[in-house]
Residue frames relative to the residue before (quaternion, step in Angstrom):
aa qw qx qy qz dx dy dz
M 1.0000 0.0000 0.0000 0.0000 0.00 0.00 0.00
D 0.6147 0.5668 -0.3918 0.3840 3.62 0.80 -0.75
A 0.6458 0.5205 -0.3104 0.4644 3.67 1.12 -0.51
G 0.5398 -0.6492 0.4038 0.3522 3.53 1.24 -0.16
A 0.2743 0.8012 -0.4892 0.2085 3.59 1.18 0.42
F 0.3513 -0.6430 0.6364 0.2411 3.48 -1.45 0.40
L 0.0744 -0.8391 0.5385 0.0204 3.64 -0.39 1.09
A 0.0580 -0.7780 0.6254 -0.0124 3.51 -0.95 1.11
V 0.4169 -0.6679 0.5571 0.2641 3.55 -1.17 0.70
P 0.3090 -0.7818 0.5176 0.1594 3.65 -0.59 1.17
H 0.9008 -0.1357 0.0569 0.4085 3.44 -1.30 0.83
P 0.0400 -0.8421 0.5376 0.0125 3.71 0.50 1.11
N 0.6440 0.5158 -0.3590 0.4363 3.64 0.94 -0.55
W 0.6393 0.5259 -0.3154 0.4639 3.56 1.05 -0.75
F 0.6973 0.4533 -0.2272 0.5067 3.51 1.13 -0.87
A 0.2991 -0.7793 0.4758 0.2770 3.59 1.29 -0.36
L 0.1409 0.8050 -0.5472 0.1807 3.55 1.07 1.03
T 0.2881 -0.7117 0.6139 0.1834 3.39 -1.37 0.62
V 0.6504 -0.4614 0.4024 0.4497 3.59 -1.30 0.06
E 0.6258 0.5425 -0.3391 0.4461 3.57 1.05 -0.75
D 0.5901 0.5515 -0.3573 0.4690 3.62 1.10 -0.72
F 0.6748 0.5359 -0.2876 0.4180 3.47 0.85 -1.10
E 0.6864 0.5397 -0.2471 0.4202 3.45 1.04 -1.04
T 0.5887 0.5661 -0.3602 0.4508 3.59 1.35 -0.06
L 0.5145 0.6305 -0.3817 0.4382 3.52 1.43 -0.20
E 0.4394 -0.6625 0.5327 0.2902 3.55 -1.14 0.68
V 0.8022 -0.1105 0.0701 0.5825 3.62 1.00 -0.64
A 0.1066 0.7556 -0.6454 0.0342 3.44 -1.36 0.47
H 0.3228 -0.7691 0.5127 0.2034 3.58 -0.61 1.04
A 0.8211 0.0279 0.0221 0.5696 3.61 1.07 -0.66
V 0.2734 -0.7023 0.6316 0.1818 3.49 -1.38 0.28
E 0.5097 -0.6574 0.4676 0.2989 3.52 -1.05 0.72
C 0.2198 -0.7879 0.5598 0.1323 3.61 -0.52 1.08
Y 0.7987 0.0477 -0.0239 0.5994 3.62 1.14 -0.43
N 0.0725 -0.7680 0.6357 -0.0280 3.57 -1.05 0.91
G 0.4065 -0.7467 0.4820 0.2121 3.58 -0.53 1.17
V 0.6463 0.4949 -0.3402 0.4708 3.64 0.90 -0.75
S 0.6866 0.4863 -0.3009 0.4490 3.58 0.79 -0.95
D 0.6438 0.5374 -0.3145 0.4448 3.51 1.11 -0.69
G 0.6953 0.4712 -0.2281 0.4924 3.57 1.02 -0.99
D 0.7296 0.4536 -0.2310 0.4566 3.53 0.92 -0.99
S 0.8488 0.0604 0.0101 0.5251 3.68 0.85 -0.76
D 0.4532 -0.6920 0.4577 0.3260 3.68 1.12 0.10
R 0.5714 0.5715 -0.3826 0.4479 3.50 1.19 0.70
G 0.2844 0.8346 -0.4220 0.2110 3.52 1.15 0.76
Y 0.7082 0.4273 -0.2738 0.4908 3.60 1.11 -0.62
S 0.0567 -0.8211 0.5679 0.0110 3.60 -0.98 0.78
W 0.2728 0.7899 -0.5183 0.1819 3.62 1.02 0.53
H 0.5705 0.5814 -0.4031 0.4171 3.57 1.07 -0.61
F 0.6451 0.5458 -0.3022 0.4411 3.53 1.03 -0.99
I 0.6501 0.5088 -0.2973 0.4797 3.61 0.92 -1.12
D 0.6506 0.5355 -0.3179 0.4346 3.64 0.85 -0.89
M 0.6411 0.4921 -0.3316 0.4867 3.55 1.04 -0.76
L 0.6169 0.5302 -0.3403 0.4717 3.67 0.94 -0.78
L 0.6743 0.5109 -0.2998 0.4410 3.55 0.85 -1.00
Y 0.6116 0.5773 -0.2957 0.4530 3.53 1.07 -0.93
R 0.7456 0.3832 -0.2223 0.4978 3.54 1.10 -0.79
G 0.6775 -0.5403 0.2851 0.4097 3.53 1.27 0.44
H 0.5022 0.6543 -0.4407 0.3542 3.67 1.18 -0.04
R 0.2289 -0.7938 0.5526 0.1101 3.58 -0.56 1.06
V 0.2100 0.7920 -0.5355 0.2045 3.58 0.24 1.24
G 0.4260 -0.6680 0.5471 0.2701 3.49 -1.29 0.52
A 0.3392 -0.7221 0.5553 0.2349 3.53 -1.30 -0.03
I 0.0822 -0.7868 0.6091 0.0566 3.63 -0.92 0.83
A 0.2556 -0.7121 0.6354 0.1544 3.48 -1.39 0.51
T 0.0392 0.8134 -0.5802 0.0139 3.61 -0.87 0.78
D 0.4504 -0.6446 0.5212 0.3316 3.55 -1.20 0.36
D 0.1277 -0.8217 0.5311 0.1628 3.63 1.20 -0.66
T 0.0286 -0.8650 0.4988 -0.0468 3.48 1.05 1.14
H 0.1031 -0.7635 0.6376 -0.0007 3.52 -0.95 1.20
S 0.3615 -0.7693 0.4444 0.2831 3.53 1.38 -0.11
R 0.3952 0.6730 -0.5012 0.3737 3.55 0.96 1.00
P 0.4275 -0.7465 0.4486 0.2425 3.60 -0.39 1.16
E 0.6476 0.5514 -0.3118 0.4236 3.50 0.98 -0.91
V 0.7257 0.4144 -0.2608 0.4833 3.65 1.11 -0.45
N 0.2455 -0.7904 0.5334 0.1748 3.68 1.19 -0.33
D 0.2732 0.8217 -0.4630 0.1892 3.59 0.66 0.97
F 0.5238 0.6450 -0.4285 0.3550 3.65 1.17 -0.11
M 0.8593 0.0822 -0.0961 0.4955 3.54 -1.06 0.99
R 0.3996 0.7286 -0.4849 0.2727 3.57 0.94 0.65
G 0.8051 0.0210 0.0160 0.5926 3.60 1.22 -0.42
W 0.1263 0.7868 -0.5924 0.1185 3.53 -1.15 0.78
V 0.3494 -0.6940 0.5654 0.2766 3.51 -1.37 0.03
Q 0.3097 -0.6972 0.6235 0.1709 3.50 -1.27 0.69
V 0.1171 -0.8373 0.5316 0.0505 3.70 -0.43 1.04
K 0.2396 -0.7378 0.6164 0.1352 3.51 -0.95 0.92
A 0.1095 0.7965 -0.5737 0.1564 3.56 -0.16 1.38
T 0.6229 -0.5613 0.4125 0.3560 3.56 -1.25 0.49
E 0.7768 -0.0582 0.0651 0.6237 3.57 1.14 -0.71
L 0.5411 -0.6355 0.4663 0.2933 3.50 -1.32 0.53
K 0.4030 0.6497 -0.5133 0.3899 3.64 0.54 1.29
P 0.6476 -0.5664 0.3528 0.3679 3.54 -1.12 0.69
A 0.6413 0.5172 -0.3341 0.4578 3.66 0.89 -0.78
A 0.6938 0.4708 -0.2672 0.4749 3.58 0.87 -0.92
L 0.6634 0.4831 -0.3326 0.4647 3.59 0.95 -0.63
L 0.6303 0.5424 -0.3158 0.4569 3.53 1.05 -0.82
K 0.6328 0.5205 -0.3125 0.4806 3.56 1.00 -0.96
A 0.6687 0.5000 -0.3002 0.4612 3.67 0.84 -0.95
L 0.6471 0.5035 -0.3279 0.4694 3.65 0.91 -0.81
K 0.6816 0.4812 -0.2983 0.4636 3.59 0.79 -0.94
A 0.6975 0.4365 -0.2935 0.4867 3.63 1.02 -0.62
G 0.5074 -0.6581 0.4225 0.3618 3.73 1.30 -0.01
H 0.4209 0.7014 -0.4706 0.3309 3.67 1.12 0.44
Y 0.5772 0.5267 -0.4023 0.4771 3.51 0.62 1.17
Y 0.1350 -0.7451 0.6281 0.1794 3.46 -1.33 0.11
S 0.4165 -0.7120 0.5142 0.2349 3.59 -1.25 0.38
S 0.0113 -0.8288 0.5592 -0.0163 3.56 -1.00 0.59
T 0.1970 -0.7183 0.6456 0.1687 3.44 -1.41 0.37
G 0.8019 -0.1603 0.0465 0.5737 3.58 1.25 0.44
A 0.6693 0.4465 -0.3445 0.4838 3.66 0.94 -0.58
Q 0.3003 -0.7540 0.5622 0.1589 3.57 -1.31 0.51
L 0.1937 -0.7265 0.6412 0.1533 3.52 -1.22 0.64
H 0.2720 -0.7871 0.5389 0.1263 3.52 -0.70 1.17
N 0.8015 -0.0543 0.1105 0.5852 3.53 0.94 -0.90
V 0.0555 0.7391 -0.6713 0.0067 3.63 -0.96 0.79
E 0.0988 0.8380 -0.5099 0.1670 3.47 -0.42 1.22
F 0.3362 -0.7035 0.5892 0.2120 3.55 -0.96 1.06
V 0.1828 -0.7387 0.6418 0.0946 3.58 -1.07 0.90
G 0.7752 -0.1326 0.0193 0.6174 3.56 0.08 1.34
R 0.6576 -0.4628 0.3506 0.4800 3.57 -0.95 -0.75
D 0.6976 0.5370 -0.2743 0.3870 3.62 1.15 -0.29
K 0.7890 0.2580 -0.1431 0.5389 3.65 1.09 -0.21
L 0.1228 -0.7491 0.6469 0.0723 3.56 -1.19 0.69
V 0.1277 -0.7889 0.5992 0.0467 3.55 -0.79 1.12
V 0.0984 -0.7907 0.6041 0.0120 3.50 -0.99 0.92
E 0.0631 -0.7678 0.6376 -0.0050 3.59 -0.87 0.98
C 0.0470 0.8385 -0.5302 0.1165 3.54 -0.72 1.09
S 0.5936 -0.4611 0.4630 0.4697 3.64 -1.23 -0.12
P 0.6981 -0.4971 0.2831 0.4307 3.58 -1.12 0.52
A 0.0552 -0.8067 0.5861 -0.0519 3.53 -0.70 1.11
T 0.4487 -0.6418 0.5598 0.2710 3.40 -1.46 0.26
Y 0.7848 0.0197 0.0051 0.6194 3.52 1.21 -0.66
I 0.1066 -0.7189 0.6824 0.0785 3.45 -1.27 0.68
Y 0.1041 -0.8114 0.5745 0.0273 3.70 -0.62 1.10
L 0.1514 -0.7152 0.6720 0.1181 3.49 -1.27 0.57
S 0.0456 -0.8100 0.5838 -0.0313 3.64 -0.56 1.29
G 0.0630 -0.7509 0.6556 0.0488 3.43 -1.34 0.41
E 0.7711 -0.4052 0.2464 0.4248 3.56 -1.33 -0.36
R 0.6015 0.5446 -0.3780 0.4458 3.65 1.17 -0.04
A 0.6477 -0.5248 0.3816 0.3993 3.60 -1.21 0.32
G 0.7564 0.3126 -0.2586 0.5130 3.56 -1.07 0.61
V 0.5399 -0.5590 0.4786 0.4085 3.54 -1.24 -0.62
I 0.5399 -0.5986 0.5008 0.3153 3.42 -1.47 0.38
G 0.7646 -0.0540 0.1015 0.6341 3.45 1.06 -0.87
R 0.0297 -0.7632 0.6452 -0.0197 3.46 -1.41 0.66
A 0.1005 -0.7681 0.6316 0.0327 3.45 -1.02 1.10
G 0.0372 0.8474 -0.5290 0.0283 3.60 -0.81 0.80
G 0.4209 0.6627 -0.5528 0.2795 3.53 -1.25 0.69
A 0.6001 -0.5886 0.4134 0.3501 3.50 -1.10 0.91
G 0.8497 0.1867 -0.1353 0.4742 3.52 -1.05 0.84
L 0.3178 0.7703 -0.4917 0.2528 3.58 1.28 0.42
T 0.0478 -0.8373 0.5444 0.0155 3.63 -0.63 1.02
Q 0.7746 0.1684 -0.1164 0.5985 3.64 1.22 -0.02
A 0.0033 -0.7556 0.6549 0.0068 3.51 -1.28 0.57
E 0.1621 -0.7392 0.6397 0.1345 3.59 -1.26 0.49
F 0.1366 -0.7890 0.5966 0.0541 3.58 -0.92 0.89
D 0.3495 -0.7183 0.5722 0.1858 3.54 -0.92 1.01
L 0.1586 -0.8319 0.5292 0.0523 3.55 -0.58 1.07
T 0.3722 0.7630 -0.4724 0.2370 3.61 1.29 0.09
E 0.7850 0.3294 -0.1884 0.4896 3.62 1.01 -0.61
V 0.4085 0.7409 -0.4446 0.2940 3.54 1.30 0.06
D 0.0631 -0.7626 0.6436 -0.0119 3.50 -0.93 1.10
S 0.4129 0.6605 -0.5005 0.3778 3.54 0.13 1.39
R 0.4850 -0.6482 0.5152 0.2815 3.59 -1.15 0.66
W 0.8191 0.0736 0.0155 0.5688 3.50 1.10 -0.73
L 0.1581 -0.7775 0.5980 0.1139 3.58 -1.22 0.44
R 0.0195 -0.7662 0.6405 0.0473 3.53 -1.35 0.29
V 0.3225 -0.7412 0.5698 0.1479 3.53 -1.16 0.68
T 0.0390 -0.7547 0.6545 0.0237 3.54 -1.08 0.80
T 0.1292 -0.7310 0.6653 0.0794 3.59 -1.09 0.85
R 0.0941 -0.7624 0.6384 0.0488 3.56 -1.25 0.66
D 0.2471 -0.8003 0.5323 0.1225 3.49 -0.72 1.09
E 0.7341 -0.4416 0.2961 0.4224 3.58 -1.32 0.10
A 0.6773 0.4902 -0.2642 0.4808 3.60 1.19 -0.71
G 0.5764 -0.5894 0.3693 0.4290 3.63 1.32 -0.17
G 0.4588 0.6950 -0.4376 0.3390 3.57 1.28 0.07
R 0.1614 -0.7994 0.5719 0.0882 3.54 -0.97 0.62
A 0.0747 -0.7344 0.6637 0.1208 3.48 -1.34 0.29
W 0.1472 -0.8076 0.5706 0.0226 3.56 -1.07 0.89
T 0.3287 -0.6875 0.5965 0.2518 3.55 -1.01 0.70
N 0.5256 -0.5337 0.5099 0.4230 3.50 -1.31 0.02
P 0.5654 -0.5521 0.4452 0.4210 3.54 -1.14 0.33
V 0.2287 -0.7311 0.6325 0.1148 3.49 -1.14 0.83
W 0.2766 -0.7574 0.5687 0.1624 3.59 -0.74 1.05
L 0.3625 -0.7602 0.5103 0.1737 3.56 -0.87 1.03
G 0.8157 0.1761 -0.0990 0.5421 3.63 1.07 -0.34
């Protein structure tokens, strides 16, 4: 940590980590929400349920997707997950600063072009063609869902939202997803 590293917890579902395991760590900036090797090798690649439990307990962590390439042809792990970073410049210090600030989204193929709060009452999402755009929070189910082939935008009314945090997920026709980091509302 003294060197300024960005630390992420790798493939918690594959390792069968518990919230209690996470809480023994001194620090973690993010948790892996998707891991290509874990998905192809054992069908344990997705870990949003784990991140949601951490968020519910008040842990303010981001989410990263990775391919975790091991170059094993039988697993097909290359380019299965990554992060798109919004940095001021393409230099290590700027990238690290953006990662630590949560200025990135994770993807397995879908793209987020813009996610923007309009005042306190509306959230606008613009993305690559999607079949669904979901708005999730700390309650069961979703807060909002927009659906339809080729969907590239959705607006969500936040006036009745009762959640400490929100996150957006898009899903495209090929099954690719993109996820925002959780945004804390208070």
